[in-house]
N, CA, C and O atoms as CSV, one atom per row, in Angstrom:
chain,resi,resn,atom,element,x,y,z
A,1,UNK,N,N,2.726,11.259,20.585
A,1,UNK,CA,C,2.297,10.970,19.180
A,1,UNK,C,C,1.179,11.827,18.657
A,1,UNK,O,O,0.342,12.290,19.432
A,2,UNK,N,N,1.143,12.047,17.392
A,2,UNK,CA,C,-0.203,13.067,16.968
A,2,UNK,C,C,-1.292,12.181,15.892
A,2,UNK,O,O,-1.067,11.235,15.138
A,3,UNK,N,N,-2.183,12.721,16.107
A,3,UNK,CA,C,-3.481,11.996,14.966
A,3,UNK,C,C,-3.626,12.668,14.448
A,3,UNK,O,O,-3.634,13.860,14.756
A,4,UNK,N,N,-3.845,12.074,13.189
A,4,UNK,CA,C,-4.855,13.460,12.316
A,4,UNK,C,C,-5.970,13.115,12.379
A,4,UNK,O,O,-6.584,12.068,12.581
A,5,UNK,N,N,-6.283,14.637,12.081
A,5,UNK,CA,C,-8.231,13.838,11.937
A,5,UNK,C,C,-8.680,14.568,11.166
A,5,UNK,O,O,-9.907,14.668,11.141
A,6,UNK,N,N,-7.795,15.437,10.151
A,6,UNK,CA,C,-8.082,15.817,8.934
A,6,UNK,C,C,-7.358,15.137,7.646
A,6,UNK,O,O,-6.249,15.141,7.111
A,7,UNK,N,N,-9.253,14.270,7.378
A,7,UNK,CA,C,-9.333,13.559,6.526
A,7,UNK,C,C,-9.112,13.948,4.745
A,7,UNK,O,O,-8.960,13.307,3.705
A,8,UNK,N,N,-9.198,15.280,5.125
A,8,UNK,CA,C,-8.891,15.868,3.499
A,8,UNK,C,C,-7.576,16.042,3.091
A,8,UNK,O,O,-7.145,16.515,2.039
A,9,UNK,N,N,-6.895,15.524,4.225
A,9,UNK,CA,C,-4.860,15.732,3.864
A,9,UNK,C,C,-4.639,14.032,3.884
A,9,UNK,O,O,-3.441,13.767,3.988
A,10,UNK,N,N,-5.472,12.882,3.814
A,10,UNK,CA,C,-4.699,11.732,3.850
A,10,UNK,C,C,-5.031,10.926,2.504
A,10,UNK,O,O,-6.137,10.797,1.979
A,11,UNK,N,N,-3.722,10.385,2.051
A,11,UNK,CA,C,-3.771,10.389,0.595
A,11,UNK,C,C,-3.257,8.212,0.585
A,11,UNK,O,O,-3.454,7.413,1.501
A,12,UNK,N,N,-2.780,8.011,-0.443
A,12,UNK,CA,C,-2.834,6.902,-0.600
A,12,UNK,C,C,-1.122,6.511,0.458
A,12,UNK,O,O,-0.698,7.583,0.890
A,13,UNK,N,N,-0.547,5.760,0.723
A,13,UNK,CA,C,0.604,5.527,1.420
A,13,UNK,C,C,1.604,5.453,0.222
A,13,UNK,O,O,2.608,6.165,0.189
A,14,UNK,N,N,1.341,4.718,-0.587
A,14,UNK,CA,C,2.473,4.041,-2.200
A,14,UNK,C,C,2.427,5.275,-3.456
A,14,UNK,O,O,3.102,5.233,-4.485
A,15,UNK,N,N,1.256,6.583,-3.003
A,15,UNK,CA,C,1.762,7.481,-3.778
A,15,UNK,C,C,2.349,8.641,-3.580
A,15,UNK,O,O,3.299,9.017,-4.267
A,16,UNK,N,N,2.014,9.089,-2.949
A,16,UNK,CA,C,2.500,10.623,-2.046
A,16,UNK,C,C,2.798,10.541,-0.352
A,16,UNK,O,O,2.582,9.675,0.495
A,17,UNK,N,N,3.142,11.311,-0.334
A,17,UNK,CA,C,3.566,11.944,1.288
A,17,UNK,C,C,2.279,12.284,1.288
A,17,UNK,O,O,1.575,12.542,0.312
A,18,UNK,N,N,1.765,12.268,3.350
A,18,UNK,CA,C,0.710,13.545,3.885
A,18,UNK,C,C,0.925,14.752,3.063
A,18,UNK,O,O,1.987,15.076,2.531
A,19,UNK,N,N,-0.219,15.394,3.016
A,19,UNK,CA,C,0.480,16.834,2.817
A,19,UNK,C,C,0.851,17.745,3.883
A,19,UNK,O,O,1.702,18.597,3.628
A,20,UNK,N,N,0.192,17.672,5.364
A,20,UNK,CA,C,1.286,18.305,6.571
A,20,UNK,C,C,1.431,17.117,7.499
A,20,UNK,O,O,0.540,16.289,7.688
A,21,UNK,N,N,2.492,17.105,7.996
A,21,UNK,CA,C,2.485,16.541,9.550
A,21,UNK,C,C,1.898,17.283,10.551
A,21,UNK,O,O,1.637,16.893,11.689
A,22,UNK,N,N,1.691,18.442,10.043
A,22,UNK,CA,C,1.060,19.365,11.243
A,22,UNK,C,C,0.868,20.901,10.725
A,22,UNK,O,O,1.782,21.442,10.102
A,23,UNK,N,N,-0.076,21.431,10.940
A,23,UNK,CA,C,0.005,22.888,10.406
A,23,UNK,C,C,1.218,23.116,10.090
A,23,UNK,O,O,1.762,22.810,9.028
A,24,UNK,N,N,1.840,23.845,11.304
A,24,UNK,CA,C,3.303,24.264,11.062
A,24,UNK,C,C,4.563,23.423,10.653
A,24,UNK,O,O,5.693,23.815,10.945
A,25,UNK,N,N,4.237,21.742,9.669
A,25,UNK,CA,C,5.747,21.025,9.224
A,25,UNK,C,C,5.243,20.778,8.154
A,25,UNK,O,O,4.888,19.623,7.914
A,26,UNK,N,N,5.067,21.850,7.174
A,26,UNK,CA,C,4.938,21.156,5.311
A,26,UNK,C,C,5.692,20.232,5.592
A,26,UNK,O,O,6.484,19.908,6.477
A,27,UNK,N,N,5.168,19.759,4.382
A,27,UNK,CA,C,6.229,18.309,3.781
A,27,UNK,C,C,6.065,18.016,2.451
A,27,UNK,O,O,5.003,17.755,1.884
A,28,UNK,N,N,7.316,18.078,1.915
A,28,UNK,CA,C,7.103,18.227,0.036
A,28,UNK,C,C,6.868,17.289,-0.512
A,28,UNK,O,O,7.702,16.391,-0.403
A,29,UNK,N,N,5.880,17.080,-1.196
A,29,UNK,CA,C,6.010,16.617,-2.087
A,29,UNK,C,C,5.774,16.030,-3.397
A,29,UNK,O,O,5.107,15.160,-3.956
A,30,UNK,N,N,6.797,17.085,-3.649
A,30,UNK,CA,C,7.509,17.046,-5.255
A,30,UNK,C,C,7.504,15.633,-6.020
A,30,UNK,O,O,7.344,14.716,-5.215
A,31,UNK,N,N,7.584,15.369,-6.831
A,31,UNK,CA,C,7.197,13.528,-7.006
A,31,UNK,C,C,9.035,13.163,-7.805
A,31,UNK,O,O,9.159,12.636,-8.911
A,32,UNK,N,N,10.085,13.543,-7.029
A,32,UNK,CA,C,11.684,13.364,-7.526
A,32,UNK,C,C,11.880,12.300,-6.651
A,32,UNK,O,O,11.012,12.079,-5.806
A,33,UNK,N,N,13.117,11.435,-6.727
A,33,UNK,CA,C,13.758,10.812,-6.572
A,33,UNK,C,C,14.301,10.452,-4.717
A,33,UNK,O,O,14.715,9.511,-4.040
A,34,UNK,N,N,13.927,11.987,-4.565
A,34,UNK,CA,C,14.688,12.532,-2.829
A,34,UNK,C,C,13.831,11.939,-1.593
A,34,UNK,O,O,12.623,11.721,-1.682
A,35,UNK,N,N,14.499,11.733,-0.580
A,35,UNK,CA,C,13.868,10.982,0.599
A,35,UNK,C,C,14.039,12.517,2.193
A,35,UNK,O,O,14.050,12.432,3.421
A,36,UNK,N,N,14.122,13.509,1.368
A,36,UNK,CA,C,15.017,15.023,1.728
A,36,UNK,C,C,13.850,15.209,2.997
A,36,UNK,O,O,14.256,15.608,4.089
A,37,UNK,N,N,12.437,14.913,2.806
A,37,UNK,CA,C,11.489,16.070,3.288
A,37,UNK,C,C,11.414,16.204,4.882
A,37,UNK,O,O,11.822,15.275,5.579
A,38,UNK,N,N,10.981,17.164,5.350
A,38,UNK,CA,C,11.366,17.023,6.694
A,38,UNK,C,C,10.058,16.313,8.141
A,38,UNK,O,O,9.369,16.965,8.926
A,39,UNK,N,N,10.123,15.506,8.051
A,39,UNK,CA,C,9.736,15.008,9.681
A,39,UNK,C,C,9.708,14.797,11.076
A,39,UNK,O,O,10.226,13.882,11.717
A,40,UNK,N,N,9.050,15.742,11.461
A,40,UNK,CA,C,9.356,16.756,13.017
A,40,UNK,C,C,8.659,15.505,14.212
A,40,UNK,O,O,8.971,15.340,15.392
A,41,UNK,N,N,7.890,14.948,13.584
A,41,UNK,CA,C,7.118,14.143,14.796
A,41,UNK,C,C,6.526,12.914,14.171
A,41,UNK,O,O,6.633,12.744,12.957
A,42,UNK,N,N,5.945,12.103,14.889
A,42,UNK,CA,C,5.527,10.691,14.529
A,42,UNK,C,C,4.266,11.220,14.140
A,42,UNK,O,O,3.990,12.224,14.797
A,43,UNK,N,N,3.367,10.887,13.268
A,43,UNK,CA,C,1.941,10.950,12.829
A,43,UNK,C,C,1.418,9.580,12.374
A,43,UNK,O,O,2.009,8.970,11.482
A,44,UNK,N,N,0.382,9.111,12.936
A,44,UNK,CA,C,-0.724,7.695,13.225
A,44,UNK,C,C,-1.835,8.544,12.559
A,44,UNK,O,O,-2.302,9.669,12.736
A,45,UNK,N,N,-2.098,7.293,11.540
A,45,UNK,CA,C,-3.648,8.077,10.549
A,45,UNK,C,C,-4.376,6.602,10.573
A,45,UNK,O,O,-4.056,5.744,9.751
A,46,UNK,N,N,-5.594,6.322,11.790
A,46,UNK,CA,C,-5.943,5.299,11.402
A,46,UNK,C,C,-7.194,5.786,9.879
A,46,UNK,O,O,-7.907,6.778,9.730
A,47,UNK,N,N,-6.861,3.953,8.563
A,47,UNK,CA,C,-7.335,3.967,8.356
A,47,UNK,C,C,-9.029,3.358,8.361
A,47,UNK,O,O,-10.150,3.581,7.905
A,48,UNK,N,N,-8.379,2.591,9.094
A,48,UNK,CA,C,-9.960,1.286,9.331
A,48,UNK,C,C,-9.473,1.474,11.067
A,48,UNK,O,O,-8.346,1.828,11.415
A,49,UNK,N,N,-10.648,1.135,12.032
A,49,UNK,CA,C,-10.539,1.439,13.292
A,49,UNK,C,C,-10.752,-0.226,13.456
A,49,UNK,O,O,-11.652,-0.780,12.823
A,50,UNK,N,N,-9.925,-0.928,14.285
A,50,UNK,CA,C,-10.212,-1.873,13.956
A,50,UNK,C,C,-10.983,-2.532,15.072
A,50,UNK,O,O,-10.690,-1.823,16.034
A,51,UNK,N,N,-11.941,-3.640,15.587
A,51,UNK,CA,C,-13.034,-3.364,16.862
A,51,UNK,C,C,-12.105,-4.600,17.749
A,51,UNK,O,O,-12.245,-3.991,18.810
A,52,UNK,N,N,-11.447,-5.580,18.081
A,52,UNK,CA,C,-10.550,-6.562,18.045
A,52,UNK,C,C,-9.982,-6.312,19.670
A,52,UNK,O,O,-10.368,-5.470,20.481
A,53,UNK,N,N,-9.148,-7.142,19.788
A,53,UNK,CA,C,-8.087,-6.314,21.627
A,53,UNK,C,C,-7.279,-5.122,20.964
A,53,UNK,O,O,-7.438,-4.832,19.778
A,54,UNK,N,N,-6.666,-4.651,21.548
A,54,UNK,CA,C,-5.889,-3.121,21.684
A,54,UNK,C,C,-4.305,-3.992,21.613
A,54,UNK,O,O,-4.053,-4.849,22.459
A,55,UNK,N,N,-3.823,-3.824,21.073
A,55,UNK,CA,C,-2.521,-3.494,21.280
A,55,UNK,C,C,-1.914,-2.191,22.826
A,55,UNK,O,O,-2.237,-1.063,23.200
A,56,UNK,N,N,-0.987,-3.187,23.226
A,56,UNK,CA,C,-0.543,-2.761,24.425
A,56,UNK,C,C,0.884,-2.623,24.742
A,56,UNK,O,O,1.442,-2.960,23.698
A,57,UNK,N,N,1.631,-2.368,25.457
A,57,UNK,CA,C,3.241,-2.442,25.628
A,57,UNK,C,C,2.931,-3.709,26.549
A,57,UNK,O,O,2.038,-3.946,27.363
A,58,UNK,N,N,4.486,-4.714,25.897
A,58,UNK,CA,C,4.156,-6.249,26.857
A,58,UNK,C,C,3.977,-7.593,25.787
A,58,UNK,O,O,4.661,-8.599,25.604
A,59,UNK,N,N,2.205,-6.882,24.942
A,59,UNK,CA,C,1.344,-7.563,24.428
A,59,UNK,C,C,2.788,-8.052,23.183
A,59,UNK,O,O,3.824,-7.421,22.976
A,60,UNK,N,N,2.346,-9.320,22.574
A,60,UNK,CA,C,2.945,-10.160,21.769
A,60,UNK,C,C,1.558,-9.967,20.327
A,60,UNK,O,O,0.484,-10.566,20.268
A,61,UNK,N,N,1.956,-9.233,19.629
A,61,UNK,CA,C,0.856,-8.451,18.546
A,61,UNK,C,C,1.513,-9.180,16.872
A,61,UNK,O,O,2.712,-9.306,16.624
A,62,UNK,N,N,0.606,-9.488,16.117
A,62,UNK,CA,C,0.853,-9.803,14.574
A,62,UNK,C,C,0.529,-9.006,13.520
A,62,UNK,O,O,-0.678,-8.766,13.537
A,63,UNK,N,N,1.256,-8.354,12.360
A,63,UNK,CA,C,0.976,-7.566,11.882
A,63,UNK,C,C,1.815,-7.764,10.437
A,63,UNK,O,O,3.020,-7.995,10.340
A,64,UNK,N,N,1.038,-7.639,9.556
A,64,UNK,CA,C,1.576,-7.257,8.563
A,64,UNK,C,C,1.523,-5.553,8.419
A,64,UNK,O,O,0.981,-4.628,9.023
A,65,UNK,N,N,2.499,-5.732,7.145
A,65,UNK,CA,C,3.154,-4.214,7.279
A,65,UNK,C,C,3.682,-3.900,5.456
A,65,UNK,O,O,4.265,-4.737,4.767
A,66,UNK,N,N,3.383,-2.850,5.113
A,66,UNK,CA,C,4.434,-1.964,3.668
A,66,UNK,C,C,5.262,-0.897,4.548
A,66,UNK,O,O,4.643,-0.133,5.288
A,67,UNK,N,N,6.096,-0.870,4.497
A,67,UNK,CA,C,7.145,-0.192,4.098
A,67,UNK,C,C,7.765,0.945,3.053
A,67,UNK,O,O,8.481,0.600,2.113
A,68,UNK,N,N,7.405,2.389,3.318
A,68,UNK,CA,C,8.275,3.081,2.146
A,68,UNK,C,C,8.835,4.123,2.699
A,68,UNK,O,O,8.528,4.640,3.773
A,69,UNK,N,N,10.206,4.639,1.482
A,69,UNK,CA,C,10.316,5.845,1.949
A,69,UNK,C,C,9.656,6.807,1.713
A,69,UNK,O,O,8.465,6.549,1.889
A,70,UNK,N,N,9.919,8.319,1.236
A,70,UNK,CA,C,8.877,9.422,1.196
A,70,UNK,C,C,9.174,9.145,0.093
A,70,UNK,O,O,8.257,8.329,0.010
A,71,UNK,N,N,9.701,9.072,-0.988
A,71,UNK,CA,C,9.769,8.934,-2.244
A,71,UNK,C,C,8.930,7.545,-2.937
A,71,UNK,O,O,9.016,7.185,-4.111
A,72,UNK,N,N,8.044,6.848,-1.764
A,72,UNK,CA,C,7.306,5.902,-2.687
A,72,UNK,C,C,8.027,4.057,-2.991
A,72,UNK,O,O,7.594,3.115,-3.654
A,73,UNK,N,N,8.982,4.193,-2.331
A,73,UNK,CA,C,10.017,3.399,-2.939
A,73,UNK,C,C,9.769,2.233,-2.100
A,73,UNK,O,O,10.683,2.366,-1.287
A,74,UNK,N,N,9.234,1.332,-1.805
A,74,UNK,CA,C,9.290,0.161,-1.315
A,74,UNK,C,C,10.635,-0.568,-0.564
A,74,UNK,O,O,11.445,-1.141,-1.293
A,75,UNK,N,N,10.789,-0.546,0.458
A,75,UNK,CA,C,11.885,-1.004,0.956
A,75,UNK,C,C,11.842,-2.481,2.136
A,75,UNK,O,O,12.783,-3.115,2.612
A,76,UNK,N,N,10.467,-2.639,2.304
A,76,UNK,CA,C,9.583,-3.929,2.888
A,76,UNK,C,C,8.315,-4.697,3.041
A,76,UNK,O,O,7.368,-3.922,3.177
A,77,UNK,N,N,8.089,-5.514,3.057
A,77,UNK,CA,C,6.663,-5.854,3.145
A,77,UNK,C,C,6.697,-7.061,3.718
A,77,UNK,O,O,7.668,-7.729,3.365
A,78,UNK,N,N,5.741,-7.736,4.726
A,78,UNK,CA,C,5.382,-8.650,5.172
A,78,UNK,C,C,4.460,-9.449,4.191
A,78,UNK,O,O,4.238,-10.608,3.841
A,79,UNK,N,N,4.160,-8.511,4.013
A,79,UNK,CA,C,3.206,-9.093,2.218
A,79,UNK,C,C,3.447,-9.975,1.278
A,79,UNK,O,O,2.852,-10.822,0.612
A,80,UNK,N,N,4.507,-9.522,1.421
A,80,UNK,CA,C,5.448,-9.779,-0.382
A,80,UNK,C,C,6.248,-11.522,0.417
A,80,UNK,O,O,6.636,-12.624,0.030
A,81,UNK,N,N,6.109,-10.770,1.633
A,81,UNK,CA,C,6.749,-12.364,2.022
A,81,UNK,C,C,5.789,-13.621,2.365
A,81,UNK,O,O,6.020,-14.829,2.414
A,82,UNK,N,N,4.381,-12.700,2.629
A,82,UNK,CA,C,3.053,-13.695,2.831
A,82,UNK,C,C,3.053,-14.369,4.131
A,82,UNK,O,O,2.431,-15.382,4.450
A,83,UNK,N,N,4.028,-13.489,4.991
A,83,UNK,CA,C,3.726,-14.068,6.402
A,83,UNK,C,C,4.024,-12.706,7.139
A,83,UNK,O,O,4.912,-11.891,6.890
A,84,UNK,N,N,3.122,-12.676,8.039
A,84,UNK,CA,C,3.033,-11.986,9.299
A,84,UNK,C,C,4.194,-11.551,10.147
A,84,UNK,O,O,5.108,-12.290,10.513
A,85,UNK,N,N,4.015,-9.806,10.522
A,85,UNK,CA,C,5.839,-10.595,11.536
A,85,UNK,C,C,4.986,-9.787,13.262
A,85,UNK,O,O,4.115,-8.978,13.583
A,86,UNK,N,N,5.959,-10.684,13.862
A,86,UNK,CA,C,5.194,-10.961,15.302
A,86,UNK,C,C,6.141,-10.621,16.248
A,86,UNK,O,O,6.925,-11.546,16.459
A,87,UNK,N,N,6.399,-9.358,17.060
A,87,UNK,CA,C,6.579,-8.479,18.145
A,87,UNK,C,C,6.346,-8.621,19.103
A,87,UNK,O,O,5.335,-9.274,19.360
A,88,UNK,N,N,7.157,-8.086,20.164
A,88,UNK,CA,C,6.620,-7.476,21.499
A,88,UNK,C,C,6.843,-6.205,21.456
A,88,UNK,O,O,7.845,-5.504,21.315
A,89,UNK,N,N,5.449,-5.983,21.641
A,89,UNK,CA,C,5.436,-4.092,22.026
A,89,UNK,C,C,6.175,-3.261,23.159
A,89,UNK,O,O,6.255,-3.417,24.378
A,90,UNK,N,N,6.631,-2.417,22.370
A,90,UNK,CA,C,6.770,-1.250,23.726
A,90,UNK,C,C,8.379,-2.255,24.674
A,90,UNK,O,O,8.741,-2.036,25.830
A,91,UNK,N,N,8.754,-2.865,24.097
A,91,UNK,CA,C,10.537,-3.800,24.308
A,91,UNK,C,C,11.360,-2.959,23.898
A,91,UNK,O,O,11.992,-2.359,24.767
A,92,UNK,N,N,11.594,-2.672,22.633
A,92,UNK,CA,C,12.414,-2.080,22.085
A,92,UNK,C,C,12.503,-3.117,20.850
A,92,UNK,O,O,13.652,-3.270,20.436
A,93,UNK,N,N,11.561,-3.815,20.223
A,93,UNK,CA,C,12.562,-5.222,19.193
A,93,UNK,C,C,12.293,-4.907,18.029
A,93,UNK,O,O,12.544,-5.726,17.145
A,94,UNK,N,N,11.536,-3.257,17.593
A,94,UNK,CA,C,11.238,-2.588,16.591
A,94,UNK,C,C,11.857,-0.763,17.091
A,94,UNK,O,O,11.995,-0.193,18.173
A,95,UNK,N,N,12.130,-0.283,15.353
A,95,UNK,CA,C,12.240,0.690,15.609
A,95,UNK,C,C,11.043,1.968,16.464
A,95,UNK,O,O,9.848,2.107,16.202
A,96,UNK,N,N,11.665,2.558,17.251
A,96,UNK,CA,C,10.647,3.216,18.439
A,96,UNK,C,C,8.935,4.324,17.530
A,96,UNK,O,O,7.950,4.950,17.920
A,97,UNK,N,N,9.546,3.949,16.303
A,97,UNK,CA,C,8.073,5.310,16.142
A,97,UNK,C,C,7.215,3.453,16.208
A,97,UNK,O,O,6.177,3.334,16.859
A,98,UNK,N,N,7.745,2.372,15.569
A,98,UNK,CA,C,6.492,1.213,15.246
A,98,UNK,C,C,5.355,1.242,17.114
A,98,UNK,O,O,4.160,1.316,17.401
A,99,UNK,N,N,7.331,1.079,18.273
A,99,UNK,CA,C,6.493,0.901,19.687
A,99,UNK,C,C,5.605,1.862,20.306
A,99,UNK,O,O,4.923,1.626,21.304
A,100,UNK,N,N,5.636,2.753,19.789
A,100,UNK,CA,C,4.531,4.224,19.486
A,100,UNK,C,C,4.284,4.517,18.274
A,100,UNK,O,O,4.743,5.582,17.862
A,101,UNK,N,N,3.872,4.075,17.795
A,101,UNK,CA,C,2.882,4.294,16.493
A,101,UNK,C,C,1.535,3.528,16.714
A,101,UNK,O,O,0.425,4.052,16.807
A,102,UNK,N,N,1.981,1.523,16.816
A,102,UNK,CA,C,0.921,0.871,16.927
A,102,UNK,C,C,0.066,0.802,18.008
A,102,UNK,O,O,-1.047,0.282,17.933
A,103,UNK,N,N,0.714,1.501,19.428
A,103,UNK,CA,C,0.550,1.693,20.812
A,103,UNK,C,C,-1.023,1.693,20.377
A,103,UNK,O,O,-1.250,2.693,19.695
A,104,UNK,N,N,-2.321,0.775,20.586
A,104,UNK,CA,C,-3.784,1.247,20.812
A,104,UNK,C,C,-4.748,1.005,19.626
A,104,UNK,O,O,-5.943,1.263,19.478
A,105,UNK,N,N,-3.672,0.328,18.701
A,105,UNK,CA,C,-4.445,0.171,17.818
A,105,UNK,C,C,-4.921,-1.651,18.102
A,105,UNK,O,O,-4.369,-2.597,18.665
A,106,UNK,N,N,-6.477,-1.414,17.224
A,106,UNK,CA,C,-7.035,-2.677,17.302
A,106,UNK,C,C,-7.011,-4.055,16.522
A,106,UNK,O,O,-6.863,-3.927,15.307
A,107,UNK,N,N,-7.113,-5.161,16.929
A,107,UNK,CA,C,-7.334,-6.011,16.082
A,107,UNK,C,C,-8.267,-5.899,14.778
A,107,UNK,O,O,-9.341,-6.446,15.029
A,108,UNK,N,N,-8.256,-5.747,14.395
A,108,UNK,CA,C,-9.014,-5.563,12.370
A,108,UNK,C,C,-8.458,-4.248,11.534
A,108,UNK,O,O,-8.355,-4.129,10.313
A,109,UNK,N,N,-8.076,-3.134,12.754
A,109,UNK,CA,C,-7.497,-2.196,12.140
A,109,UNK,C,C,-6.349,-1.767,11.449
A,109,UNK,O,O,-5.319,-2.438,11.515
A,110,UNK,N,N,-6.396,-0.858,10.876
A,110,UNK,CA,C,-5.203,-0.556,9.435
A,110,UNK,C,C,-4.522,0.605,10.261
A,110,UNK,O,O,-5.060,0.943,11.316
A,111,UNK,N,N,-3.594,1.111,9.921
A,111,UNK,CA,C,-2.707,2.132,10.465
A,111,UNK,C,C,-2.011,2.893,9.366
A,111,UNK,O,O,-1.986,2.103,8.423
A,112,UNK,N,N,-1.373,4.134,8.960
A,112,UNK,CA,C,-0.231,4.969,8.577
A,112,UNK,C,C,0.489,5.388,9.253
A,112,UNK,O,O,0.169,6.147,10.168
A,113,UNK,N,N,1.662,5.027,9.010
A,113,UNK,CA,C,2.629,5.885,9.932
A,113,UNK,C,C,3.653,6.461,9.914
A,113,UNK,O,O,4.654,5.748,9.847
A,114,UNK,N,N,3.852,7.997,9.966
A,114,UNK,CA,C,4.590,8.710,9.290
A,114,UNK,C,C,5.470,8.840,10.162
A,114,UNK,O,O,5.078,9.387,11.193
A,115,UNK,N,N,7.225,8.334,10.104
A,115,UNK,CA,C,7.754,7.988,11.036
A,115,UNK,C,C,8.850,9.206,11.126
A,115,UNK,O,O,9.238,9.506,9.997
A,116,UNK,N,N,9.312,9.806,11.922
A,116,UNK,CA,C,10.839,11.072,11.332
A,116,UNK,C,C,12.000,9.918,11.973
A,116,UNK,O,O,12.154,9.292,13.022
A,117,UNK,N,N,12.564,10.038,10.898
A,117,UNK,CA,C,14.311,9.671,11.087
A,117,UNK,C,C,14.666,9.221,12.768
A,117,UNK,O,O,15.064,8.131,13.177
A,118,UNK,N,N,14.396,10.352,13.473
A,118,UNK,CA,C,15.548,10.081,14.672
A,118,UNK,C,C,13.997,8.992,15.504
A,118,UNK,O,O,14.235,8.750,16.688
A,119,UNK,N,N,12.950,8.552,15.120
A,119,UNK,CA,C,12.374,7.267,15.641
A,119,UNK,C,C,12.310,5.902,14.871
A,119,UNK,O,O,11.577,4.927,15.041
A,120,UNK,N,N,13.445,6.177,13.852
A,120,UNK,CA,C,13.812,5.556,12.735
A,120,UNK,C,C,15.113,4.651,12.761
A,120,UNK,O,O,15.653,4.065,13.699
A,121,UNK,N,N,15.454,4.738,11.326
A,121,UNK,CA,C,16.954,4.431,11.433
A,121,UNK,C,C,18.493,5.729,11.464
A,121,UNK,O,O,19.710,5.617,11.315
A,122,UNK,N,N,17.654,6.735,11.709
A,122,UNK,CA,C,18.584,7.785,12.381
A,122,UNK,C,C,19.392,7.700,11.259
A,122,UNK,O,O,19.163,7.151,10.181
A,123,UNK,N,N,20.661,8.497,11.759
A,123,UNK,CA,C,21.607,8.965,11.417
A,123,UNK,C,C,22.208,7.737,10.445
A,123,UNK,O,O,22.456,7.996,9.267
A,124,UNK,N,N,22.399,6.591,10.902
A,124,UNK,CA,C,23.344,5.386,10.224
A,124,UNK,C,C,22.538,4.908,9.177
A,124,UNK,O,O,23.171,4.573,8.175
A,125,UNK,N,N,21.016,4.752,9.118
A,125,UNK,CA,C,19.736,4.496,8.289
A,125,UNK,C,C,20.003,1.978,7.879
A,125,UNK,O,O,20.601,0.963,8.239
A,126,UNK,N,N,19.484,2.262,7.402
A,126,UNK,CA,C,19.650,0.413,7.819
A,126,UNK,C,C,19.195,-0.289,5.904
A,126,UNK,O,O,18.237,-0.154,5.143
A,127,UNK,N,N,20.517,-1.015,5.862
A,127,UNK,CA,C,19.905,-1.580,4.278
A,127,UNK,C,C,20.090,-0.097,3.299
A,127,UNK,O,O,20.898,0.818,3.147
A,128,UNK,N,N,18.093,-0.791,2.515
A,128,UNK,CA,C,18.115,0.222,1.297
A,128,UNK,C,C,17.402,1.898,2.080
A,128,UNK,O,O,17.049,2.925,1.500
A,129,UNK,N,N,17.417,1.559,3.574
A,129,UNK,CA,C,16.953,3.127,4.170
A,129,UNK,C,C,18.332,3.677,4.370
A,129,UNK,O,O,19.320,3.212,4.939
A,130,UNK,N,N,18.069,5.027,3.609
A,130,UNK,CA,C,19.096,6.035,3.244
A,130,UNK,C,C,19.737,6.400,4.911
A,130,UNK,O,O,18.715,6.673,5.539
A,131,UNK,N,N,20.742,6.502,5.718
A,131,UNK,CA,C,20.487,7.543,6.458
A,131,UNK,C,C,19.591,8.882,6.446
A,131,UNK,O,O,19.389,9.614,5.477
A,132,UNK,N,N,19.054,9.036,7.897
A,132,UNK,CA,C,18.049,10.560,8.155
A,132,UNK,C,C,16.947,10.370,6.968
A,132,UNK,O,O,16.623,11.133,6.058
A,133,UNK,N,N,16.527,9.166,7.291
A,133,UNK,CA,C,14.924,8.672,6.336
A,133,UNK,C,C,13.996,8.692,7.416
A,133,UNK,O,O,14.042,8.149,8.520
A,134,UNK,N,N,12.844,9.682,6.692
A,134,UNK,CA,C,11.716,9.665,7.261
A,134,UNK,C,C,11.029,8.247,6.754
A,134,UNK,O,O,11.434,7.921,5.638
A,135,UNK,N,N,10.153,7.413,7.297
A,135,UNK,CA,C,9.257,6.046,6.786
A,135,UNK,C,C,8.008,6.362,6.664
A,135,UNK,O,O,7.536,7.453,6.983
A,136,UNK,N,N,7.126,5.013,5.987
A,136,UNK,CA,C,5.952,5.776,6.196
A,136,UNK,C,C,5.676,4.390,6.061
A,136,UNK,O,O,6.291,3.707,5.242
A,137,UNK,N,N,4.443,3.735,7.104
A,137,UNK,CA,C,4.219,2.498,7.117
A,137,UNK,C,C,2.766,2.312,6.608
A,137,UNK,O,O,2.022,3.275,6.795
A,138,UNK,N,N,2.342,1.419,6.104
A,138,UNK,CA,C,0.915,0.865,6.645
A,138,UNK,C,C,0.432,-0.178,7.615
A,138,UNK,O,O,0.148,-1.270,7.124
A,139,UNK,N,N,0.310,-0.038,8.755
A,139,UNK,CA,C,0.000,-1.493,9.425
A,139,UNK,C,C,-1.136,-2.209,9.765
A,139,UNK,O,O,-2.232,-1.648,9.756
A,140,UNK,N,N,-1.036,-3.168,10.011
A,140,UNK,CA,C,-2.232,-3.972,9.477
A,140,UNK,C,C,-2.251,-5.005,10.859
A,140,UNK,O,O,-1.453,-5.940,10.792
A,141,UNK,N,N,-3.126,-4.913,12.156
A,141,UNK,CA,C,-3.357,-5.786,13.028
A,141,UNK,C,C,-3.455,-6.665,13.031
A,141,UNK,O,O,-4.218,-6.807,13.986
A,142,UNK,N,N,-3.203,-7.932,12.532
A,142,UNK,CA,C,-3.948,-9.338,12.617
A,142,UNK,C,C,-4.618,-10.149,14.289
A,142,UNK,O,O,-5.719,-10.663,14.485
A,143,UNK,N,N,-2.978,-9.908,15.631
A,143,UNK,CA,C,-3.232,-10.444,16.461
A,143,UNK,C,C,-2.650,-9.872,17.784
A,143,UNK,O,O,-1.784,-8.998,17.782
A,144,UNK,N,N,-3.165,-10.405,18.890
A,144,UNK,CA,C,-2.707,-9.511,20.206
A,144,UNK,C,C,-2.848,-10.836,20.959
A,144,UNK,O,O,-3.938,-11.407,21.012
A,145,UNK,N,N,-1.626,-11.379,21.605
A,145,UNK,CA,C,-1.276,-12.105,22.744
A,145,UNK,C,C,-0.998,-11.570,24.315
A,145,UNK,O,O,-0.695,-12.375,25.196
């Protein structure tokens, strides 16, 4: 997992994609309806660094999240349902991009995850998520048990 340390490249998750996943892997930021930008590795960007308990493999965690396609289309949000989402970290209950990208967060923190399709739903897609789609998530860690 690569952590972005170049803050001038961070953008709001709802408006566009990060300017670059790495210096060698640019991401298209054209404002069209496509979701075809090439994302080759997981990118985790801390928006707010929490100060509470740390999310580690095997812990049950509760989060609020919003998921979007690269074109900005929202496909899911726990906030819209008004209830946090809980799962056991690191045991495959969620997509691999979440198991890897949420590791190390602390309660109170918020992180943006840019997840390549092979760490999301891959060639099959899922519901409103087309095949081979990289995904953007904003995740707020609420609790670690």
